N, C-alpha and C positions, 0 to 999 in steps of 0.2 A: 596461536588462539583464534584466529579467524578460520583456519582451517577445521579446528576441533568443533567450532560453532555450525560451520556448513555441514560436517559430519553428523553432528547430532540432529540436526532439524532436517537435513536433506537440501539437496542443490535445488529442487523446484521450489520449496518453501523460501529457500534463501532470495531466489530470483523474485518471487511474489512479493516479498518484504522490501526488496529494492524498488520494485515498481511503485509500490503503496508509498514508500518514501518519496519517490519522485513526483508522485500526483500530489502529495502535500506540499512539497516545495513549489511546485508549479501553481498551486492554488494559492499560496502566499504571493507569489509574485503578482497573480492576477489582481489579488485584492488590493495589494500596495499600489499598483498602477492604476487603480481607480474602477476596475470592472468587478464591482462587488458581486452582482448577480451571477456572473460567469464563474467568479472564485468558489460561491456557495455551491452551484451546480457541479463543478469539478471536485469539490471537497466532500461531496457525498459519495464518490466513487472509492475512496479509500475504505470506509468501513464496510462497504458492499463486498468488495474484494476480501476483506479479512473475515467477514461473515461467510463468504462462498468456501473459504479455505477451510473454516471451522466445520461446515457441512461436509466437504469432502473427507477431512480428517476422521470425523467420528460416524460417518456413514458405514463404515465395515462392521 
């Protein structure tokens, strides 16, 4: 199942999605530890990376 997913979306996109997931988890950690402004700053990275992925995908 995971191999089929990686094959379908590509290994680089899979890596980028894992990075986005780790950014979201890290942002939640910062928020729950009381560093709310830092958490908001880090949380903006995830949609930025996803938007950049979409841009590169449809640029062709």
